N, C-alpha and C positions, 0 to 999 in steps of 0.2 A: 483364447476364448472367443467363440463365435459371437457375431453381433446380436443374435437372438438370445444367447446366454447372458449377454451384458445388458439386456433390456431392463431388467429390474434395477440394476445399479444406476443406469442412466436416468430412469424415470424417477427414482427416489432421491437423486442427487439434489442437494440444496445449496445453492451458491452462497447465500448469506452464512450458513452454518460452516461451510468450508473456509470462507474468508475469516470468520471469527476465530477459528481454530489455528489459522496460519500465524506463525511467528513473524513472518515478513509478507504481508498481503500483497505488496508491490511485486515481489518475485513470484508469489503464488498465482497471481492473476495472469501473468504472462504464460506460465507453464500450463495453467488450466485452460487457457484459450487455445494453446497448441493442441492439447489433448482433445478438447471439444471439436476443433476443426478436423482433426484426424478421424475422430469418431463419426463426424457428420459426413465425411467423404465415404467412409465404409457404409454408413446407413443409406446414403443416396444410391450407392451401387446395389446394395442388398434390397432396398425398397423397390427399385426398378425391376429386379428379378422376381420378387414376390408379387408385384402387381401384374407382371406378365403371366405368372401362374394363375393368379386370380381371374384374369381375362380368359385364359385357356380353359379353366374349369367351368367358368360361366358359359362359355361357348359350347363346351361338350354337353353340359346339362340342357341348354336351350336346343341344340341340334337333336339331342336324343328325345326331348319332349316334342319337338316338331315331327320327328319320325313316328312317335307313338300316335300322335293326332292324325298323321297322314294314313297310317294303316288302320286306325279305328274308323276313319271315314271310308276307306276302301272296303273294309269288312261290312260296313253298313250298306254300301252300294251293292255289294255282292249278295247280301241277304235280300235286299229289295229286288234284285234281279233274279232271285230264286236260285242262285249259284252257291249252295251251302258248302260245297267242297272248296271253292275259292275263298269263301268267307272264313273257313277254318284255317286256311293258310295265313290269311291276313291277321286272324286273331292270335295264332301262335307267334307271329312276328311281333305284334305290339306287346304281347305278354312277355316275350323275351326282352324287349326294350324296357318295359316297366321294371323288370328285375334289376336292370342296370341303372335306372333312374335314381334309386336310393343311394347308390355309391356315388354317382355323379353329383347328386344334391349334397351329400355329406362333404365331398371334396370341395365343392363350390363354397359351402358355408365356412369350412376351415380356412380356405384360401382367403376369403373375405375378412375373417377375423385376423389372420396373420398380416394381411395388407393394412388393415386398420391399425394394428399395433405398430407396424413399421412407420406409418404416416404420423402416428402420435409421437413416436420417438424422434422422428425427423423434425417435427414442429417444435418439440421441446428443446432440442439441440439448437435449432435456429434462434429460438427465443432466448436461451441462455447465452449464446454468443452475442446476440444483440445487446442484452443487458450488461454483460461484462465489458463489451466495447464502449458502451455509454458511460460506465462507471470507472473505466481504467484510468483516465486522466485524473479524475477526482480522488481516487484511492491513492494513486502515486503522489499526488500533491499533498494529501493529508499525511502520508507516511513521511515525506520529506520534512514537513513542518514539525512532526513529532520527533524525528531524529535530531533536528536542529535544536528544538526545545530541550531535549534530553542532554545534548552537549552543553548548552548554556547552564543547565541545572548543575552539571558537574563542575563547570568553571566557577560558578558562584555569582553573587550579586556584585557587579562592577562598582556600584556606588559604595558598597560596604568595603570593598578592597581599597578604594580611594580614601575613604574615611580612616581606614586602618593605617595606610601609608602616611596620611596627614598627621595622625596622632604620633606616629614614630618620629616624624620630622620635628614636631613640637617638642618631644622629649629630648631629642638631640640638641635643639636650640637652647633649651633650658640648661642642659649640661654644659654647652659651650659658654653661655653667659656666666655660669657658676665658675668655670675655669678662669674666665677673664677677670671676674671680680676677685678671685683668690690670688691671681697673679699680681693685680694692682695692689692688693692689700700687702702682699709680701714685699713689693717694691717700696711701699711707704715705710714698712717696718725696717727695711735695710738702710734707710737714711740715718746719719749720725744725730744723736740727741744733743740739743743746744739749750743752755739754761736761759732764763728770762733776762738776767742782768747783762749777759753778753750781747743779747739782741738789742737791749736799750742803749748800751754803750756805743754801739755802732751808729745808733740813731743820733746821739748827742755828741759823740766824740769825733765826728768827721772834721778834718782840717780844711779851713776855707782858704781861698787864694790870698786873702788879706793877711792871714796869719803867716803864710809862706813868705810874703813880701817883707813883712816886719822882721821875721827871723833872718832873712837874708841881709837886711840893713844893719841889724845888730851885729852880725858876724863881720860885716865890713868895717864897722866902727871900732871894733875890738882889735882889728888888725892894725 
């Protein structure tokens, strides 16, 4: 597609709309900048050619107009000098040049229009590139923050996770305490049962050292 064929597309391009539609503006802005700079290089080359044609057409029109005026002036001088035959030759010449003036004028006007369109396209591309370069860092930073936020959203609330873990530890602690209490209770239940009389007999029936000495003396006397 020629650069002039792309004129409408370039002039209608809206940076904000393109970035809004992009799934990943950070990648889109890099590619769009590459495309714009390539287009700008083509536009500069094409614009230089169109402007050269504009100047050429303008010069052709001006040169032709200057020739018309020159022969008009010569025809007038010939008439003033009474040389009608010479005047006729000059009149035929500038009439011939006047027939060309319409073509030269039309070419000049079209060339001026084309050059103006090329300059407009060039200026828009320069402005678009400048705007994107200025927003590039901002857009990439925003996208990076958005991606990080999205990852955190998928991970979930850390405080909620901590609370959940703490709750599970509390449940395990209660279960451990319950197991300990049950084990202690079983241990107590496994102890032999003793009646109250036996316990009291041990309290009052203990043999003192005096009783032992008396018993020893009695045994010796009987011997």
